[in-house]
C-alpha positions as CSV (number, residue, x, y, z in Angstrom):
1,M,224.8,152.3,178.0
2,H,225.0,149.1,180.0
3,T,222.2,148.5,182.6
4,R,223.2,146.9,185.8
5,M,221.2,143.9,186.9
6,T,222.1,144.1,190.6
7,A,218.5,143.4,191.6
8,S,218.8,139.9,190.1
9,L,221.7,139.2,192.5
10,R,219.4,139.8,195.4
11,R,216.6,137.7,194.0
12,G,216.6,134.3,195.6
13,R,219.1,135.2,198.3
14,V,218.6,132.7,201.2
15,N,219.9,133.3,204.7
16,S,220.5,130.1,206.6
17,A,222.1,130.0,210.0
18,G,224.9,127.6,210.1
19,A,225.2,127.6,206.3
20,R,228.6,128.0,204.6
21,Y,229.0,130.9,202.2
22,F,231.5,131.9,199.5
23,I,231.3,135.7,199.2
24,T,233.0,138.0,196.7
25,I,232.9,141.8,197.2
26,C,234.4,144.1,194.6
27,S,235.6,147.6,194.8
28,Q,233.7,150.2,192.8
29,R,235.0,150.5,189.2
30,R,237.4,147.7,190.2
31,N,239.7,150.3,191.9
32,S,242.9,148.4,192.8
33,S,243.5,150.0,196.3
34,L,242.3,147.2,198.6
35,T,245.8,145.8,199.1
36,A,247.2,149.2,200.2
37,P,248.6,148.4,203.6
38,D,246.1,150.4,205.8
39,C,243.2,149.4,203.6
40,A,244.0,145.7,203.7
41,A,244.6,145.9,207.5
42,A,241.2,147.5,208.0
43,I,239.4,144.8,205.9
44,S,241.2,142.0,207.7
45,G,240.5,143.6,211.1
46,V,236.8,144.1,210.3
47,L,236.5,140.4,209.2
48,D,238.1,139.4,212.6
49,R,235.6,141.8,214.3
50,L,232.7,140.2,212.5
51,E,233.8,136.8,213.9
52,A,234.4,138.2,217.4
53,D,230.9,139.8,217.3
54,G,229.4,136.4,216.5
55,D,228.2,137.4,213.1
56,L,230.0,134.7,211.2
57,D,232.6,132.0,211.7
58,L,235.5,132.9,209.3
59,L,237.0,129.9,207.5
60,A,239.3,131.7,205.1
61,H,239.7,135.0,203.1
62,T,241.9,136.8,200.7
63,I,242.2,140.4,199.8
64,M,242.9,141.1,196.2
65,P,243.7,144.5,194.7
66,D,240.1,145.1,193.6
67,H,238.0,142.5,195.4
68,I,237.9,140.2,198.4
69,H,236.8,136.5,198.8
70,V,235.4,135.3,202.1
71,L,234.5,131.8,203.1
72,A,232.5,131.7,206.2
73,I,229.7,130.1,208.2
74,L,226.7,132.4,208.9
75,S,225.8,132.5,212.5
76,G,222.2,133.6,212.0
77,K,222.5,136.6,214.2
78,L,222.5,138.8,211.0
79,S,221.5,138.0,207.4
80,I,224.2,137.6,204.8
81,S,223.3,141.1,203.5
82,Q,223.6,142.6,206.9
83,V,227.0,141.0,207.5
84,V,228.3,142.3,204.2
85,G,226.7,145.7,204.9
86,K,228.4,145.8,208.3
87,L,231.8,145.0,206.7
88,K,231.3,147.7,204.0
89,T,230.3,150.3,206.6
90,L,233.2,149.5,209.0
91,T,235.8,149.5,206.2
92,K,234.4,152.6,204.3
93,P,236.7,155.1,206.0
94,A,239.9,153.1,205.1
95,L,238.7,152.6,201.6
96,R,237.9,156.3,201.2
97,I,241.5,157.2,202.4
98,A,242.8,154.7,199.8
99,G,240.6,156.4,197.1
100,A,238.2,153.5,196.8
101,N,234.7,152.4,197.6
102,W,232.7,149.2,197.5
103,Q,230.4,148.2,194.7
104,D,226.7,148.4,195.7
105,N,226.2,144.7,195.6
106,F,228.1,141.5,196.2
107,F,228.1,137.9,195.1
108,E,227.5,135.0,197.4
109,H,227.1,131.2,197.0
110,R,225.6,129.2,199.7
111,L,227.4,125.8,199.7
112,R,225.3,122.7,199.6
113,P,225.8,120.3,202.5
114,E,227.6,117.9,200.2
115,E,230.0,120.5,198.8
116,A,233.5,120.5,200.1
117,A,234.5,123.9,201.6
118,G,238.1,123.0,200.9
119,I,237.8,123.5,197.2
120,Y,236.6,127.1,197.8
121,A,239.4,127.7,200.3
122,L,241.9,126.4,197.7
123,Y,240.4,128.7,195.1
124,I,240.7,131.7,197.5
125,F,244.3,130.7,198.3
126,L,245.3,130.3,194.7
127,N,243.6,133.4,193.4
128,P,246.6,135.8,193.6
129,Y,248.9,133.3,192.1
130,R,246.5,132.5,189.2
131,A,246.0,136.3,188.7
132,H,249.8,136.5,188.3
133,L,250.1,139.0,191.1
134,I,252.9,137.0,192.7
135,Q,255.2,134.1,191.7
136,A,254.9,130.6,193.2
137,V,258.0,131.3,195.3
138,D,256.2,134.3,197.1
139,V,253.7,134.3,199.9
140,W,250.6,136.3,199.4
141,P,250.3,138.5,202.6
142,F,246.5,139.0,202.4
143,W,245.5,135.3,202.7
144,K,244.2,134.1,206.0
145,R,242.8,130.7,207.1
146,A,241.2,130.3,210.5
147,N,243.3,127.9,212.5
148,A,240.3,126.1,213.9
149,H,239.3,125.0,210.3
150,G,241.9,122.7,208.7
151,F,241.9,122.3,205.0
152,D,243.6,119.2,203.7
153,F,245.4,121.0,200.8
154,V,247.4,123.1,203.4
155,A,249.4,120.0,204.3
156,Q,250.5,119.7,200.7
157,L,251.9,123.3,200.5
158,I,255.6,123.7,200.1
159,N,257.1,124.7,203.5
160,G,253.5,125.0,204.6
161,K,253.0,128.2,202.7
162,L,253.6,127.9,198.9
163,P,251.7,126.2,196.2
164,P,253.3,123.5,194.0
165,V,253.8,124.9,190.5
166,E,251.5,122.4,189.0
167,W,248.6,123.8,191.0
168,L,249.0,127.1,189.1
169,T,248.6,125.6,185.6
170,S,245.8,123.1,186.2
171,D,242.1,123.4,186.7
172,I,241.5,123.2,190.4
173,E,239.0,120.4,190.2
174,A,241.4,118.4,187.9
175,L,244.2,118.5,190.5
176,G,242.4,115.7,192.4
177,L,243.4,117.2,195.7
178,R,241.8,116.0,198.8
179,T,239.7,118.8,200.2
180,D,238.0,118.6,203.6
181,D,234.3,119.3,203.8
182,V,234.3,121.6,206.9
183,G,230.7,120.4,207.4
184,V,228.1,122.0,209.5
185,D,225.9,119.7,211.7
């Protein structure tokens, strides 16, 4: 039987007010109910609430059938674990109705000051296309970018919404796209 190593995910977890984080949270047993309309609306609404409560500054997120990706700036009011715990707690009723639950842990990457946040936002944006959940001519309804944070790649989208086909077949870094750095001073 496989032994989970979730404790190793917690080891070295650093909480830095003003730091940018790329967070991935999966459903338990990779249940694919997160994009059920009521469930997705609850997740998106709770992310908006976390921002309204001053827990984080949301840069971008996408909801996939079995996981979510969030790009945000931690306010320092709560630790990253507390923010994720609050999100899981507030969305638990909607997930339960959809027949899902969150995995016990999550993955986070604290961006270094020199790392461009735009490359993570692009990854989040392209995730449903690269997972073949939709075609390049369709708009993923569960992607959201905060208007206050512009990402250079958005200007290169077809009709401001769709990715060029070549973005779906190339390594993201190899595309050579300009990505902003949404820096934190």
